[in-house]
N, C-alpha and C positions, 0 to 999 in steps of 0.2 A: 542459426537459431540457438538461443541460449537454453541450456538444460536446467530447468527449474525444479526437477524432480528431487534433487538433493538439497536438503536444508543446510545452508551455510551463510556466513555473514555477507559474502559477495552477492549472493542471490537476493538477500534481504535488501541490500543497498540498491541493487538494480531495480527491484520491484517498487521500492519507495520512490526512487527518482522517476520511474515511468509513470507512476500514479500521479505524482506532483505535476509532471509535465502535461499529462493528458487532461487533468482537471484544471490546469492553469492556476494552481493554488497560490494566492497572494501570500499566505502564511506558510508557504512551503519551507522556509528556513527553520521554522519551529519543529518541523517533522524530520528528525535525523534517524537514519537507519540504525544507529547505535541504541536508540530507545526501544527497539523491538527485539524480543527474545526469540531464540530458536525454538523455544517451547510453543510459541504461537505461529510457527512457520506456515502450517497448513491453513490456518485461518487467514493469514496475510495473503497467501497464495490464492485463496478463494476471492478475496477482495480484488487482487490484481487481475485475476481472470475476468471478473465482471467488468472492471474498468477497461481492460484491453479489448473486450468484445464489442464495446459501444463507441460510436463516433460522437454522439452528443449527449449531454446530460442536462436535466432540468435542475433548477436551484434546489429543489427538495431532494433530488437524487445525490447531488454533491454534498448537501448537508448530512444525509444519511451515511454516505461513504466516509466523510470526515469524522462523524460520530463513531462509526465502527472502528476506524483507525485509532481514534482516541482511546477506545476501550482496549484495543490490542496493545497499545503502547505502554511499555513499562510493567505490564502485568505478567506474572509468572503462571 
């Protein structure tokens, strides 16, 4: 089990990849871990926890998650 309690670049990369895989994001290539700041780690972790806890997502849920990731990306 991965320890996500510590904010670091490796954990950001892990969470982004897990979210992309779980949501089967066609535009996943546009979402690079390097676009996410450690300053937003806890917010990203919250999104990751939500995605990891569910097996299926409605279209509106996927859109909301992608929107949230967009807001977290690149913002300090």
